[in-house]
C-alpha positions in Angstrom: 0.0 0.0 0.0 1.4 3.4 -1.0 0.4 6.4 1.0 0.2 9.7 -1.1 1.1 12.6 1.1 0.4 16.3 0.5 3.0 19.1 0.9 2.0 21.9 3.2 3.9 25.2 3.7 3.0 25.2 7.4 5.6 22.5 7.8 8.3 25.1 7.8 7.1 25.7 11.4 6.9 22.1 12.5 8.2 19.9 9.8 6.6 16.5 9.4 4.2 16.6 12.3 1.0 17.0 10.2 2.4 15.8 6.9 0.5 12.8 5.7 -2.0 12.7 8.5 -4.4 15.6 8.1 -6.3 14.1 5.1 -6.7 10.8 6.7 -7.3 11.4 10.4 -10.9 12.7 11.1 -11.3 16.0 12.9 -12.2 15.8 16.5 -14.4 18.8 17.2 -12.9 20.6 14.2 -9.3 20.2 15.4 -7.0 17.4 14.7 -6.0 15.6 17.9 -2.5 16.7 19.0 -2.2 13.4 20.8 -2.2 11.7 17.4 0.6 13.9 16.2 2.7 13.2 19.3 2.3 9.5 18.6 3.2 10.2 15.0 6.4 12.1 16.0 7.4 9.4 18.5 6.9 6.6 16.1 8.7 8.4 13.3 11.7 9.0 15.5 11.7 5.3 16.4 11.8 4.0 12.9 14.9 2.0 12.1 17.6 3.8 10.3 18.0 2.5 6.7 21.2 4.5 6.1 23.2 7.7 6.4 23.7 10.1 3.6 25.2 13.5 2.8 23.1 16.5 1.9 23.9 17.5 -1.6 21.8 20.7 -1.9 21.4 23.2 1.0 17.9 24.3 2.2 16.1 21.8 -0.1 15.1 18.7 1.7 12.5 18.0 -1.0 15.3 17.4 -3.4 16.8 14.7 -1.2 13.3 13.3 -0.5 12.9 12.9 -4.3 16.3 11.2 -4.7 15.6 8.8 -1.8 11.9 8.0 -2.2 11.0 9.2 -5.7 8.7 11.8 -4.3 9.1 15.2 -2.7 6.3 14.4 -0.2 8.5 13.0 2.5 10.7 16.0 3.1 8.9 17.0 6.3 9.3 13.6 7.9 12.9 13.5 6.7 13.6 16.7 8.5 11.8 15.6 11.7 13.6 12.3 11.7 16.9 14.2 11.8 15.6 16.8 14.3 16.3 19.5 11.7 14.6 22.6 10.3 14.9 23.7 6.7 17.8 26.1 7.6 19.7 23.2 9.2 19.7 21.4 5.9 23.2 22.4 4.7 25.3 20.8 1.9 27.8 18.1 3.0 26.1 17.6 6.4 25.3 14.0 7.3 21.7 12.9 7.8 19.9 9.7 8.6 17.0 8.3 6.5 14.3 5.6 7.0 12.9 3.1 4.6 9.8 4.3 2.8 8.0 1.0 3.4 8.7 1.3 7.2 7.2 4.8 7.1 4.1 3.6 5.2 3.5 0.8 7.6 3.9 3.2 10.6 1.3 5.6 9.0 -1.1 2.8 8.3 -0.9 1.4 11.8 -1.4 4.8 13.4 -4.3 5.6 11.2 -6.0 2.3 11.9 -5.5 2.8 15.7 -6.8 6.3 15.5 -9.9 5.4 13.5 -10.6 2.5 16.0 -10.4 4.9 19.0 -12.7 7.4 17.3 -15.3 4.6 16.7 -15.0 3.5 20.3 -15.7 7.1 21.5 -19.0 7.2 19.5 
């Protein structure tokens, strides 16, 4: 299963936290549940490291996302995984990356858990 993720300019503030989840997690009283995003962040940071690379283009994590995953959609999670902001993304600096499949499984599991909890509340 491949998860298609949107790109949102608000991610410059908190990269990766809401990327990929907003379209799939139902609103709770009009606001997405911050608890879900904390779980997302914790699970993302605990994904196994697939490898280590060197940044080839400063201030453009979308470029590296495209090189690694074939899509620019994972630049936010890539920044969050490395505890970086866009301005920390500097050429020749080392960074860690995760397997796209591990990310997709993590997202799927989190979404299923969240939907199940929302059904239980009703």
